[in-house]
C-alpha positions as CSV (number, residue, x, y, z in Angstrom):
1,X,-0.1,0.1,-0.1
2,X,1.6,3.4,-1.2
3,X,1.7,5.8,1.1
4,X,-1.1,8.7,2.3
5,X,0.3,12.0,1.1
6,X,-1.3,14.5,4.1
7,X,-1.5,18.5,4.2
8,X,-1.8,19.5,7.2
9,X,-3.3,23.0,8.0
10,X,-2.2,24.5,11.6
11,X,1.0,23.3,12.0
12,X,1.9,25.9,14.3
13,X,-0.9,25.5,16.6
14,X,-0.7,23.0,19.8
15,X,-3.1,20.5,17.9
16,X,-1.4,21.3,14.4
17,X,2.1,20.1,16.0
18,X,1.3,17.2,17.4
19,X,-0.4,15.9,14.6
20,X,3.2,17.0,12.1
21,X,4.7,14.7,14.7
22,X,2.2,11.6,14.3
23,X,2.5,12.4,10.9
24,X,6.2,12.3,10.8
25,X,6.5,9.0,13.1
26,X,4.1,7.2,10.6
27,X,5.3,4.9,8.1
28,X,1.6,4.9,6.3
29,X,1.7,8.3,6.1
30,X,3.5,11.2,3.9
31,X,3.7,15.0,5.1
32,X,4.0,16.8,1.5
33,X,2.7,20.4,2.8
34,X,1.2,22.6,5.7
35,X,-1.0,25.4,5.4
36,X,-0.1,28.5,7.6
37,X,-0.9,32.2,7.8
38,X,2.1,33.5,8.1
39,X,5.2,31.4,6.7
40,X,4.6,31.0,3.0
41,X,7.2,29.3,1.0
42,X,9.6,27.9,3.5
43,X,10.1,24.2,4.4
44,X,8.9,23.2,7.9
45,X,12.1,22.9,8.9
46,X,13.3,26.8,8.8
47,X,10.5,27.0,11.3
48,X,11.4,27.8,14.8
49,X,10.0,24.3,17.3
50,X,9.0,22.3,14.1
51,X,10.1,19.1,13.2
52,X,13.2,19.4,10.7
53,X,10.7,18.3,7.7
54,X,11.1,19.1,4.1
55,X,7.4,20.2,3.5
56,X,6.6,23.3,2.0
57,X,4.8,25.8,3.9
58,X,2.2,28.0,2.1
59,X,0.0,30.7,3.1
60,X,-2.0,30.6,-0.3
61,X,-4.8,27.2,0.6
62,X,-5.9,27.2,-3.4
63,X,-1.8,27.1,-4.0
64,X,-1.4,24.5,-2.0
65,X,-3.9,22.1,-2.9
66,X,-3.5,23.1,-6.9
67,X,0.5,22.4,-6.7
68,X,0.6,19.5,-4.2
69,X,-0.6,15.9,-5.0
70,X,-2.2,15.5,-1.9
71,X,-4.9,12.8,-0.7
72,X,-5.8,13.9,2.6
73,X,-5.8,17.2,4.0
74,X,-5.8,17.1,8.0
75,X,-7.5,20.7,9.2
76,X,-7.0,22.4,12.8
77,X,-7.9,25.5,12.5
78,X,-10.7,27.9,13.1
79,X,-14.1,27.2,12.5
80,X,-14.1,29.9,9.6
81,X,-11.0,29.0,7.9
82,X,-11.9,25.6,8.6
83,X,-15.0,25.3,6.2
84,X,-13.2,27.5,3.5
85,X,-10.7,24.5,3.3
86,X,-12.5,22.1,3.6
87,X,-15.1,23.5,0.5
88,X,-11.1,24.1,-1.2
89,X,-9.8,20.1,-0.6
90,X,-13.2,18.9,-1.6
91,X,-12.8,21.0,-5.5
92,X,-9.1,19.4,-5.5
93,X,-10.6,16.1,-4.9
94,X,-8.6,16.1,-1.5
95,X,-10.1,14.5,1.1
96,X,-11.2,16.3,4.8
97,X,-9.9,14.8,7.7
98,X,-11.2,18.0,10.3
99,X,-11.0,18.6,13.8
100,X,-12.1,22.3,13.6
101,X,-15.8,22.4,15.0
102,X,-18.2,25.3,14.9
103,X,-20.0,24.5,11.5
104,X,-23.7,24.9,10.9
105,X,-26.0,22.7,9.8
106,X,-26.3,23.7,6.6
107,X,-22.5,24.2,5.8
108,X,-22.0,20.2,6.4
109,X,-25.3,19.3,4.2
110,X,-23.6,21.3,1.6
111,X,-20.1,19.4,2.3
112,X,-21.9,16.4,2.1
113,X,-23.6,17.3,-0.9
114,X,-20.6,18.1,-2.4
115,X,-18.6,14.8,-1.6
116,X,-21.3,12.6,-2.6
117,X,-21.5,14.0,-6.2
118,X,-17.3,13.9,-6.3
119,X,-17.6,10.2,-4.8
120,X,-15.0,10.9,-2.4
121,X,-14.9,11.3,1.6
122,X,-14.9,13.6,4.5
123,X,-14.6,13.1,8.5
124,X,-15.8,15.5,10.6
125,X,-14.9,14.8,13.8
126,X,-15.9,17.2,17.3
127,X,-13.2,15.1,19.0
128,X,-10.6,12.1,18.1
129,X,-10.0,11.2,21.3
130,X,-11.3,7.4,21.1
131,X,-12.2,7.9,25.0
132,X,-14.6,11.2,24.6
133,X,-15.8,9.5,21.6
134,X,-16.8,6.5,23.7
135,X,-18.3,8.5,26.9
136,X,-20.5,10.0,24.1
137,X,-21.5,6.7,23.2
138,X,-21.9,5.2,26.7
139,X,-24.0,8.5,27.8
140,X,-26.5,7.7,25.0
141,X,-26.8,4.5,25.8
142,X,-27.1,5.7,29.8
143,X,-29.7,8.1,28.4
144,X,-32.6,5.6,27.6
145,X,-32.4,4.5,31.0
146,X,-32.0,7.8,32.8
147,X,-33.4,10.8,31.2
148,X,-32.6,13.5,33.3
149,X,-29.1,15.0,32.6
150,X,-26.8,17.8,32.6
151,X,-23.6,18.4,30.6
152,X,-20.1,20.1,32.4
153,X,-17.5,21.3,29.7
154,X,-14.1,22.4,30.5
155,X,-11.2,23.3,28.1
156,X,-8.9,25.9,28.2
157,X,-9.1,29.6,28.1
158,X,-8.2,29.9,24.2
159,X,-10.8,28.0,22.6
160,X,-12.8,30.0,20.5
161,X,-16.6,28.3,20.6
162,X,-18.8,27.6,23.5
163,X,-20.5,25.1,24.0
164,X,-17.9,23.0,22.6
165,X,-18.4,20.6,19.4
166,X,-18.2,17.2,21.4
167,X,-20.9,18.6,24.0
168,X,-22.9,19.5,21.3
169,X,-22.3,15.9,19.7
170,X,-23.4,14.4,23.3
171,X,-26.6,16.1,23.5
172,X,-27.8,15.6,20.3
173,X,-27.0,11.4,20.4
174,X,-29.1,12.1,23.9
175,X,-31.8,13.8,21.9
176,X,-32.3,10.7,19.5
177,X,-33.6,8.3,22.7
178,X,-34.4,11.1,24.7
179,X,-38.7,13.0,24.7
180,X,-37.6,16.5,25.3
181,X,-39.0,17.3,29.1
182,X,-38.4,19.8,32.0
183,X,-35.6,19.6,34.3
184,X,-35.5,21.5,37.6
185,X,-37.8,22.7,39.3
186,X,-41.4,24.1,37.3
187,X,-40.9,27.6,38.8
188,X,-37.3,27.7,38.3
189,X,-36.1,31.4,38.3
190,X,-32.2,32.2,37.6
191,X,-31.3,35.1,39.9
192,X,-28.2,36.1,37.8
193,X,-28.6,35.4,34.0
194,X,-27.2,32.2,32.4
195,X,-26.6,30.5,35.9
196,X,-28.4,27.1,34.9
197,X,-26.2,27.0,31.4
198,X,-27.9,26.5,27.9
199,X,-30.6,24.9,27.5
200,X,-31.2,21.9,24.5
201,X,-34.2,20.2,24.6
202,X,-34.5,20.5,28.9
203,X,-30.7,19.4,29.1
204,X,-28.6,21.5,30.6
205,X,-24.9,22.1,28.9
206,X,-22.5,24.3,31.3
207,X,-19.3,25.2,29.7
208,X,-16.0,26.1,32.0
209,X,-12.9,28.1,30.2
210,X,-9.6,28.2,32.3
211,X,-5.5,27.7,31.5
212,X,-4.3,24.5,32.7
213,X,-7.4,22.5,31.2
214,X,-7.2,21.1,27.8
215,X,-10.4,19.2,26.9
216,X,-12.5,17.5,30.0
217,X,-16.4,16.9,29.9
218,X,-19.1,15.6,32.6
219,X,-22.2,14.0,31.3
220,X,-24.4,13.6,34.7
221,X,-27.1,11.3,34.9
222,X,-29.7,11.8,38.1
223,X,-32.6,9.5,39.2
224,X,-34.1,8.5,42.7
225,X,-31.5,8.2,44.9
226,X,-28.8,8.0,42.7
227,X,-26.3,10.4,40.0
228,X,-24.1,8.5,36.8
229,X,-21.8,10.6,36.0
230,X,-19.5,9.7,32.4
231,X,-16.4,11.2,32.6
232,X,-13.4,12.0,29.6
233,X,-10.1,14.1,30.4
234,X,-7.7,14.6,27.8
235,X,-4.5,15.6,29.1
236,X,-2.4,16.8,26.3
237,X,-2.9,16.8,22.5
238,X,-1.6,13.3,22.4
239,X,-4.6,11.5,23.0
240,X,-6.5,13.1,20.0
241,X,-3.7,12.1,17.3
242,X,-5.0,8.0,17.5
243,X,-8.3,9.5,15.7
244,X,-6.5,12.1,13.7
245,X,-4.8,8.8,11.9
246,X,-7.3,6.8,11.7
247,X,-9.6,9.0,9.8
248,X,-7.1,9.8,7.4
249,X,-6.8,6.2,7.0
250,X,-10.6,5.3,6.8
251,X,-11.7,8.4,4.7
252,X,-9.7,6.8,2.0
253,X,-12.1,4.5,1.0
254,X,-15.4,6.6,2.1
255,X,-17.8,8.1,-0.7
256,X,-19.8,10.8,1.2
257,X,-18.9,13.0,4.5
258,X,-19.0,11.1,8.3
259,X,-19.5,13.0,11.1
260,X,-18.3,11.6,14.2
261,X,-15.8,9.2,15.1
262,X,-18.0,6.9,16.2
263,X,-19.0,5.7,12.3
264,X,-15.7,4.8,11.8
265,X,-14.7,2.3,15.1
266,X,-15.6,-1.1,14.7
């Protein structure tokens, strides 16, 4: 089997650096180029703090994808750039593997149609940590039996979106098996607006942003005389790399957009 040729968007970010190191150490993946908003025309080895690799760096994503014979784009930037890069990749028959969250349903529908029209795959995953994917699946199962539930997600203070894509995905999975219902007292009143968190069909989602955190989530279920907490913690960005690797390999055999890493697990 020939190597999967990879472009990484966002190599200087914490997730991007971990992805570069993962690709460098993997014998099935080959890094051919990077997209970065600051450096253009350099090799990756010329940028301080990054591995000594000959992959060319571009500021212009279209130019990069036009010039490079790549199979997969690993997109780890922002929701705005991520959507643009994902569209460009599909236009150039490059399969996107996207860890950026914040896509609208309309954008997801549009990207899925592009995939199916071209007969190539894409993977968008709110969370690439295998443990986080299992946490979401366990929560869906638990909600069938304990439908009173709240979600607390905690991330580093540089995260741009709240709630996290993982929390939203968890809520969507629970919605599939749980009827909309009120939680708490019928006459409950917030004396400080927002104290009860965001509301999704009666579920509450609470977002915490603090330095020192990476990515953490608790899904708390309540019942008569008992509670159940399903919790996952990512302590560093390496926790996401097994999922990025898996998605980069599996996307080669897809012909549509897959949202959520759970669909790729056996």
